[in-house]
N, C-alpha and C positions, 0 to 999 in steps of 0.2 A: 504493500499500500504505500509505503515510504517514498519508493522510486516512481511510483504512478503520479502522486503529488507533486514531486519535484519535476517532472517531466511537464505536467499542466502548468505549473508555475513559470517554468522556464519558456513555455510556449507563449503564455498570456504576455510576459515581459518582452519577448520578441516583438509581438504584435503593437506593443506600445512603442517599439523604438529603444527599447533598453537592451543592450547587450549584456549578458551575465553568462559566466562558464558554469557557474553552479549556484544553488541556494542551500541554506542551512535550515533543516527542519529539525525542531528540538520538542520535547515534552515540556509543556509549562509546569512551573513549580506548583500551581495550584490546578489540579485536573478539572476543577469546575470552570476552568477557561477554555476548555478543549482538548483534543487528543495531541495536535500539534500545532507549534506557533512557529511563525518566521519573521525576520525583519526585512525580507525582500521589499516592501513598500518603501523603506527608508534608504534603499540604495539607489 
């Protein structure tokens, strides 16, 4: 699942004109905030 999410995020960034080699997906400290988190929007 993690690899699928990374691929989707990289594709979306590419469509927005943002070139990224990789994205970092992490489990948030508080699992009430979701299964994964990323700072891709800040890149």
